[in-house]
N, C-alpha and C positions, 0 to 999 in steps of 0.2 A: 396120750392123756396129759402128760406133763406140759406139752406145748399148748393144748387147749386151756389148761388151767392158768398158765402164764398169761395167755391172751385175755381171758376173762378178768384176771387180776388187774392187768393194765387198764382195761376198759373201766373197771370199777374205780380205780384211782382217778381216772379222768373225770368220771361222772361225779365222784365225791368232791373233787376240786371245783367243778362247775357249780354243784349244788351249794357249796359253801359261799361261793362268790355271789350266787343269786340271793342267798339268804341275807348277805350283807347289803345288797341293793334294796331288798324289801324293808330293812330296818330304817332306811332313809325315806320316811314317808312323804316328804315334801317333793321328791323328785317326780317330775311329770312323766307321763307315759312316752311322750315324744322324745324326751331326752334319753330315757332308758333305751328306746328303740335305736336311737342314733348311736348310743354308746356300744350297744351289742353289735350293731352293724360294723362299727369300726373294729371291734375285737375280732369279728369274723373275717374282715378284710385283712387284718394283720396276720391272723392265723393262716390265711391262704397265701401269704407272702406277696400280696399285691401292693403293699404300702409304699414300695420303692418307686411305683409309677405315678402316684398321685401326690400332689402338694409337696414336691421335692424342694428341699432347702428352706422350709418354714420351721422355725424353732419357737417353742413355748417354754416358759419356766413356771413351775409350780413349787410352792414351799409348803411342806408338811410340818405340822406343829409338834409331832412326837419327837422324843429324844431317846436314843438308845445308848447306854453306857456313857452318859455325859456329853455326847456329841449330837448336835442338832442335825437331823438328817435332811439334807436338801437334795431334791430329786429334780433333775432337768431332763426333758426328753424332747426330741425333735420329731414333729409330725411327719416329716418327709423321710427320716431315717427308719430303720427297722428295729429300733430298740424295744418298743413295746411288743411288737409281734415276735421278736426273737425270744423274749422271756417266755411267752406261751409255748413257742416251739421247743424251747429247752425242756419244758416239762414233758411234752409229748415224746421228744427224742429220748429223754431219760427213761421213760416208761417202756418205750419200744425196745431200747437196747437191753434193759434189765430183764424184760420178759422174753427175749429171744424169739422173734417172729418166725414164721414158716420159711422165710427166705434163708436158704443155706449159705448164701454169700455173706450174710451179716455175722455169722458165727466165727469166733476167733479160733486160731489154731490151738491155743492153750486149752480151750474148752473141749475141742475134738480129742485131744490127748487124754483129758480127764475122763471123757465118756468111754473111751476104749479101755482104760486101765481099771476103772471101778465099776461097781454095779450101777446100772442106769437108773433104776427106780430109787435107790437110796440117795444117789447124788442129787437127783432132781428134787426129792422131797426136802433135802437139807438146804438146797439153794432157794427153793420157794419160801421156806420159812424165814431165811435171812432177808429176802427181799420184802416180805410182808412186814417184818419188824422195822426195817429202815423206812419204808414208805409211811407206816402208821405214825412213827415219831415225827416225821417231817410234816404230816398233815396236822398233828396236834400243835406244833410250833407255829405253823402258818395261821391256825385259828386263833391262838393267843395274840399274835401280833395284830391280827385284824380287829380283835376286840379292843385292844389298846387304841388303835387308830380311831375306831368308832367313838370311844369315850371322849377322846380329845376333840373330835369334830362335831360333838353334839351342839355346842354353843354357836357354831358357825352355821349360817344358812346353807342347807343342802343345795348343791348344784352339780352340774355335770363335771365340773373341775374337781369337787370333793370326791365324787365317785371314782374319778380317774386316779386320784391320789391313793385311795384305799386299795384299789386293784393293783396299782403299780407297786405299792409297799409290800403287798403279798408276794409279788414276783421278786422284789428285791430281797426279801427275807429268804425266799427259796434259793436265790443265787448265793447268799452268804452261807447257807447250809451246805450247798454244793462245794464251797471252798473248804469248809472244815471237815467234811466227810472224807473217808479214805478214798484216794484217787486211783482208779484203775485206768485203763486206756480209754474206756467209754467216758469216764468222768473228765479226763483231760480234754477230750474233744468237745464235751459240753462246755467246759470252762472257756475254751478258746472262742466258741461261738458267743458265749455270754459277754466276753471282754471285747469283742470286735465292735459292738455298739457303743461301748464307753470310750473307745479310742478317740472318737471325733466329738465328744461331748463339749469340751472346752475350746474347740477350734472355731476360728472366725474367718470365713471365706467370703470372697466378693460376690459369690453367686447367691448368697442367702438373701431372701426377700425381706424388705422392711414391712412388718405386719402391724405397725402402730396405726397406720392409716392405709386402707386398701383401695383408695381412689386411683392410685397409680401416678404416673408422671404427667400431671395436667397443670395448667395455670391455676394457682390457688385463689386468684382474684374472682374466679367464678362463684365462690361461696361468700362473697362480700355481703350479699343481700340476705343471706340465710343465718340462722342461729347456730348451725352446726358447721364443722369443718370437713366432714367426711364420715366414713364408717369404719368400725374396728373389725376384728376377725370374726366376731359373732354377729355381724351385720347390724350393729347398734350404732346410733348416731354419736359422733364425738362432738359434744357441746363446746362451743367457744367459751373460754374463761372470761369472767367479767373484766371489763376494761375500766381502769381508773383514770382519773384526770391527771393533769400535770402536777397538781399539789400532792396527790397520793404518791406519784412517782418520786417527787422530791423528798417527801417524808420517808419513803422506803429507802431512798438513797442515803439518808442521814442515819436512820435507825438500823437498817439491815447491814451487818458487816459483810455479808456475802453478795451484796448487790452488784459489785464490780465484776464478779465471776458468774453472774446469772445471764443466761441467753435464752432466747425464745425459740422453741421447736416449731418450724413452719408447718410440720405435718399435723401436729395435734394442738398447737397453740399454747401448750403448757410451758412453763418456765423451768429450765434445767440448770442446776448448779454444777459448774465444772469442778472436777477434782483437781488436786495438785498435780497429778500425773498428766491430766489433759492440758493444764496450763503449761507445764514443762514441755510437753510435745509441741504446743503452739509456738512457744518461744523458740524452740530449736528450728522449727520450720521457718519462722520469720527471720531468723538470723542466718538462713541458708546453710543450716547444718543438717546432718543426717538424723532423721527422727529417732532412730534406735541408738541410745547412748552406749550400748554394749558393742556396737559395730566398730571394728578396728580398721581404719582407712589405710593404715600403713603396715598391715600384716605382711610377712615375707612372701615373696612371689614363688608360686609353685609352678615349676616348668613341667606342664603336663605332656608336652610334645617334644620329642628330641629333634635336634637340628641336623643330625646325621641322616643322610639318605640311605635307606636300607633297601637292598635289592631282594625282592621276594618273588618267587616264581608265581606266575598266574595260576597254573595248575600243575600239580605233581602226580598226575594220573599216569600210570604205566601204559605203554603202547598196547593197542589191541592185538589179539592173536592173529587177525587176518592181515596185519601189516607184514608179517613174516612169511606168509604163504602166497604163492603166485596166484593171481586172479585169472579165472577162466575167461571172463568176458574181455579182459584186457588182452589176453593171449589171442583171442579171435580177432579183436580189432587190429592188432599189429599184423596178424597174418593177412587180413584183407588189404591193409596198406601196402605190404610188401608185394602182394599179387598185383595191385593197381600200378605200382612203380614198374614192375616187369612188363606189364601189358601197355604201358604208356598212357594210362588213363590219368595218373597223377604225376606231377612234375615237381622237381626239386626247386629250391629258391634260386639257384644259379640259372637253371633253364628259364624260369619265369622272368628273371632280370634281363636275360638276352632277348627274349621276345619283346619286352617293354622297350628296350633300346631300339630294336628294329622298327617298332611301330611309331616311335617318336618322330624321327626324321626332322626336317626343318620346322621351326616354330613360326606360325602365322597367327595373327590376332585380328578378329573382326572388330573394327573400330566402333561400329554402331550397336553391337550386340553384347559386348562384354559387361556393360554397366546396366543393362536392362533385362538380363536373364533372371530366371527365378532364383537361382542360387545367390546372385549378387544383390538382388533387391529384397531378399527375405528379411534382412535386418532393418529395412526402412519401413517405418509405420505409414500405411496408406500412401504408397508411392504414386508418382505421376509419370507417365511415359513421356519420353522426349518429344518435344514439338517437331512436327514435320513441315518442311517447306511446301508451298503450293506447287502444283504441277505447272509446267511451262505452258504458256498460252500462245496465241498466234503472233503476238508482238515479239516473242523470243525466237521466232523462226528465222532462218537465214534468208528466206524469201517471203517476207510477210505480205499480206494484202496491202494495197495502197492506202486504205483508210487507217492503217495502224502506223504509217510513217508520219513523222513530225513535219509540219509546215514551218515557215519562218517565225511566226508568232509563238507557236508552242516550243520551238527550239530556243527562242530568246527567253521565254519564261523558265524553261528547264535549266538553262545556264545561269539565270538570275538567282536561282535557289542553290547555288553552289555551297554557300556557307550553312545552309539549312537543308541538307539532303533528305531529312525525314519528311519534309513537306511535299516532296515530289511524288507524283502518282506512280511513276516507274523509276526504278533505280538504275536504269540504263536507257540509252537512246536507240530505238529500233533502226536497224540498217538492212539494206537489201543487197544480196549478192546473186550472181548468175548461177553459181553452182556451189556445192559444199566445199569443193577444193579451194575456192577463193576466200573462204572464211579464215581470218587470221586467229592467232592464239589470243585468248582472253587475258589481258594484262593484269587484272586484279584477281585472278583465280586463286593464287596462293594466299593472298591476304584475306579473301572472303572465306576460304576454307579454314584458315586459322581462326578468324572471328567466329565461325560456326562451331569449331571445336571449343573455343572459350565459352560460348553460350551453353553448350551441352555440359561442359565441365563445371561451370560456376552456377548453373541453374539449380536452385533448391528443389530437389525431387520429392517434395512432400506437399500435401495439401494444407492450405491455410484457410482460416476462417475469413471469409470475404464479407465486408459490410455492404449491404445493398442500400446505397444512398443515392437518391435521385440528384441529377445535376442541378435541377432547379432549387433544391434545398440548400446547396452550397453557395448559390448566388445571393448576395445580400439584397434585401428588399429596399429598392430605391424608388423615389417618387417618379411619376411619369414626366417625361419632358414637356408635355402640354401644360403641366402645372407650374413649370419653371420659366415660362415665357416672361418678358421678351428676350430673344436671342437671335442672331443672324441665321438665316436658313437658305437664302438664295443669293446668287451673284447679281449685283445691280449695275455695276459699271466697270469698264476696263480703261485704264489710263495707259495709252500707248504713245511712244515717242522716243524712248531710249533704244540704242542700237546694240547694247550689250546687257549682260545680266545686271539687275538692280539689287545691290547689296543691302542698302538700308533705306528706311523711310521714317518720317517724323511728321506729326500733326501739330498745327498751331494750337495754343491753349484755348482759343475760342471755338475751334473746330471749323473754321471757314476755309483754310488753306492747308496744303500738304507739300512737303519737300521730299525729294528722292535723290539718291546718289547712286551712280552707276559706274561700271568699269569702262564706259566710253568717255571718261574724264569730264562728265558734265553733271551739273546739279540743276534739276528742274523743279519749278514751283507750280503747283497745280491748284486749280479752284475745285473744291470737292463737289460742289453742287452741280456744276456744269461739265466737269471732266476736261476742261481745256487747260493747256499749258500756258501760264501767264508769262513766265520768264525762264530763260535757260542761261546758266552761268557756266562758262567753260573754265576748267582748271588745268594745271600742268601735269597731273598724275591721276592715277586711279582713285576714285572716291570710295573709301572703305567704311566711312561712318558719317552720318549727319544727325544733328540734334537741335530741335527748336527750343529756345529758351522758355522755361515754364512760367516765367514772370510775365503776366499779361500787360505790364506797363512798359515792357521793352520789346522791340521787334528785332531780334538777333537770331541768326542761325550759325551754329558751329559746324564746320565742314572739315573732315580729316581727309586730306589729299596728299598721299605720299608721306613726306616727313614734315609737311606744313599743316598748321591748323588755321583756317580762315574764319574770321568772325565777319559775317555778311549781314548787311541790312537789306532784306528782300524788297523793300519799298512797296509793300502791299498793305491794304487795310487803311486805318486812320492816318491821315496826313500829319496831324499834330503829333501822333505817336512816332511816326517816321522821323520828323524833325527833331523831336526830343532825343531820340536814340542817336542821331548823328551828332548832336551837341555833346552828349555824354561821351561818345567814343572819340571825339576830336580833341577834347581837353585831356592832356596828359598830366596826371597827378605828380606832385613833387615827392621824391623818395628821400626819406630822412636817413635810412640805413643803406649801406652799400651791400649789394648782393654778393653772395658767396660764389667763389670761383667754380665750385662743383655744380651750382645751379646754372651759372652762365654757360658752361660747356654743354649742359643738357638742353636748355631752352632759351630762346632769345625773343623778346617782344619787339615788334616794329610796326610802323604805320605803312599802309599800302600806298603805292605810288599812284600817279594820276590815272594811268591806264586801268589799273585794277579798281580805282575809286569809281570809275564809270560803271563797272560791273556790279558795284555794290559792296566790294570788299573794303572793310574799314581797318581791321587789325590782322596782323600775321604773326603767328607764333611758330618759329622754326625750331624743330626738335632734331636731335642728333640721330634718331632712328625712325623707322616707318611707324606711323600711328595706326593702330588697329581700331580703337574705340574712343569715343568721346561721350561723356555723360554730364548732365547738369544737376546741381543741387536744387532742392525744391524752391528755394527763394530766388534763384536766378543770378546770384552774385558769384558763386563758386562753380567751377567745372573741373573735371578730371580727365586726363588722357592716359592711354595705355600703349606702351611700346613693348611687345613681348620679348624683343631682342635686346632690351636695355639693361638686363641683369639687375644690379642694385637700384637703378634709376628707371625701372620699367613703368612705375606708376607716378604721375605728377599731379599735384593739386594747384590750380590757378585761381587767383582772385581778380575779377574783372574791374572792380572799382579802384583798386590800388595798382593794378597791372604788375603783379608780382607772382612768382611761382615758388613752390616748395617741394622738397623731396621727403615724403613721410617715412621712408624706410632706408636704413643704412645697410641692411643685409637682405639678400634675396632669399625668400622662403620658398621659392619654386618658380616655375614658368607661368607668369601671370597671364590669364586669359581675358578677364574683364573685371571692372570695379563698379561699385554702386554706392550711392549715398542713402542713408536712412531718411525717410520722409519727415520724421519728428525729432528723433534723438540725434545727437552729434556722433553718429557711428558711421564707420566706413567698412564696406564689405569688399574683400579681395578674394577673387576666385583663381586658384591655380589649376593645374591639370586634374588633380584628384580631390582636393579639399577646399573649403571656404573658411577664411579667417575673418573675424569681426573685431575691429579695433575701436577704441574710444579715442576720439580726436582731442578731447579736452585733457584727459589723464594720460594720453599717449601710451596706452597699454593694450595688450590683447585681452579681449573679453571671453571669446568662445571660439572653438574650432569645430566646424561641422564636417562630419565624415560622410562622403557620398558613395563610397565603394563603387565608383565608376572609373572607366578608363580615361575619359577626356570630357571636361566640362566645356560646353559651347556658349551658354548664356545663362542669365538669371534675372529675375524680376521680383520686387518686394511688394507685398500687399499694401494698399493705401493706409491701413491702420498700423502697419509696421510690425505685426506679430508673426507673420507667416512669410516664408520665402519659397519661391518656385524656381527650380534649377532644371535646365535642359542639358542633355549630354549627347555626344556623338554615338553612343552605344544604344540608341533607340529608347531611351528612358526619360521620364520626367519625375523629378523628386520633389515632394512637398515636405518642407521642414516647418515644424512648429517651434519657434525660437524659445518659447517658455517651457516647452515640454522636454526636449532631449536634443542631443547632438547628432542623433541618427534620424533618417527620414521617417516621418510619420506615415507616409504612403508612397509607394513606388508605382508609377503608371507606365505600362508598356502598350501604348495605344497605336504607335506608329511602327511601320515596317522598315523605315530608313532612319538615318541620323536626324535627330531633332536639332534644328538650327537656332531657334529662338522661342521665347515664351513672353507673354504679356498679360498683366492684370488690367481690368477695367477700373476707372477711377470711381465710378458711382454704382455700377451694377455688380452683383456677385457672379462675375463671369471671368474666365481666363481662356486664352487660346494658345496654340502651339503650331509652329510651321516646321515641316520636315522635308527631307529629300525624296519622300515617296509622293511628292506633288500635292499633298493634302494639308489642309488647315483644319484642326479639330477644335471645336468650341465646347467648353465644359462649364458646368455650374460649380462654383466654389464658394459656399456660404460659410462665413466666419462669424460665430456667435459671440455676443458680449459675455455670456456665461462661460467662465474658464473651465467648468466641469464638463461642458458639452463639446464634443469633438467636431471639427469642420465637416461639412457635408460636401462630398465631391461626386459629381454625376456627369459622365460624358453625354453631350447633347447632340452634336451634329458634326458630321465629317464633310468638309467642303473640298472637293478635289476637281479643280478646274485648270490648274497650271499645267503647262506642257514641260516635259523633261528635256533638258539639254545636257548631254554627256551623263554625269552622275548627279547633277544638281536638280532640285525641284523648287520648293518654296523656301526662300532664304530669310525673310523677315516678316514679322506680324506686329501690327500696332492697332490699338483701339481708338475709336473716336472719343474725345474727352466728354461729350455730353450724351450722344445717342448710342444705342447698343449696336453700333456698326463696327466692323473690323476690316482693316486693310492688310493686304499681303503683297509682297514683292517676290518675283521669281526669276529663275534663270531664263525664262522666255521673254525677257525685256519688257515685261508688263507689270503694272500695279493694278490690283483688283480690289473692288469694294463689295462686301457682302452685308446685306441688310436683312 
């Protein structure tokens, strides 16, 4: 009965409190039904304890106008916290604890002792009376405080916020009463719950949401065209404040003393006046100081961790009991092992080692399988097996069929490719033996096996990405030879008459006659059109070089025979020209200066005797060494000779009009092979074995050094414009130098299979030709453009191979016709050939 009575009492208290609250809500007649429903809904949610899940971190501040004992009561509550709901729960918990529900677990031990010692009915009646008096007093006090709040809020327009203030004030008064009332254990628990909500009232955390404007983190310029800035917590528009002009701002700046500390809130558009504390905080931040002035940067260091290493046991658990008792399973296992040793099924380590040594024996390694096994190749990603040699064919037999044996021509070709064995079809020469016993040991067996081992060892056994590029793509796109005509294509004439190889040829400037010098010690003058020999001039030594004077007003041929240079009048062509040339060469000029002894010992000028005058020889220059080359300057007054064995005096420059010579170099820069005059500039080209030097004859200094990267230079020729140089070498190469571009070859051409003897440019057409020991003359197109930004166009056109080979020599010299696109070539077969 007592329990039922207490339960009814507690229910009555709760109903009475709720009725009082409802009566207060009814007094505010202006509150709308929707607002009332919303408020009641929030109260129910708070009572259920669900307020912590919704709207977390949102705080609102309400100011009530009542004052109790001289202190203005300010109440702040956070919608996300459980302060409001906790106050209602406190009331319910208080009623439940005082009424002692049917749960036996909630009864204190002191109450159980009281029930056992005293009469049950008497104690229950006394306790019920006490509870009724306490609750009735508290209800009367809450009603009085509610009336006070209603009287103060009559002038203010009723709203949901006023309703909340009244209800919260009721709960706050109830909490104060709980503090002043006598505290039992239940009261202390209620006070703890009531104070938990107030612990975080004045806290300011970074998780709290800014509820001044609920639009969120968006660009505020989206609202430039609207009258409002966003929406507040009640979903009402935040109207933009009126904007004044610059005059208003200026007047405010003068009149308002707080103008300098006024800032504009970007969320609401309102102007906010900064306090002294805010300004002090901003000043500290700008001066790079710690914002909190109470923080001590130099407080004493607290050593939280010791520097001494302490040895602590990982675990201090005592050993298990089974570690002291013998294991039955281990006993059986040891017994089985002992039985296996007795029967010989299991062997000791010593016996196993003896068996291993017996099995080892001598060590042999398979040479071709060690590095291709699965174990050896498992660390190689995507391995490639070693390449295998092709199986032997019939040609490798000791008794091959007759069709596999070489004839004389095939044997000659096989021996010819000794320096380039990779071009041979077979790496051996098939031989025939009667029986296998007569086959000798292969002499290159060890070397080939060694090379095979190197190939297998150094071969990268991994797959690589292979670029599939067509060979046609790599070949540059060149114009068709048909579009580059005219150029010589066929042999038109053969000039026969020499008995030994023809070393040099030269063509008259007008293109009517040609001169050739041979090892048969003769110089022959040919008529180009008919092919007949007009004149033969015998000399005392081998003719190594001939050169026709490029000046069309003179009829002079320079012939290098042994150590003598002969200046010959060929007596062909215009008779007036022949007569004028004889008069010029017969008159000896007067020398004002005495020649140097060094020059006298190197070369001596003399007039030919009567016998040689009949042959056409007019002047003789006797050198101290054998002359290899003679070349003319473009104007025809200067010519140069080369004596490779002359050391410092290898190259000499002679002047025909004054009949004097000079030695341009005091020191030898190498083994001079040939020299050349620039067609326009006063420059002198000197080719040694490996390099070419260009000298300025006026300044007498070195201008440039061209690097050929070749073993031996054989000849050179300069383009008629003077900007490009073509060099031939004995190592089967032709080098094209752009003198304005670089000191290295612009292009290297490997068109011949033998040593390139000489090269020549055409004076009018964009053509050049080369003669080689492979009996061929190759004609190429070489266009040089006036535009310096455009590279020369080089296209091989025609290979003319008509000369016969004598010993190792083929075509020895090549010369162009001065007017027509014809080319002349001399060879070791004692002939001169014309290609048109």
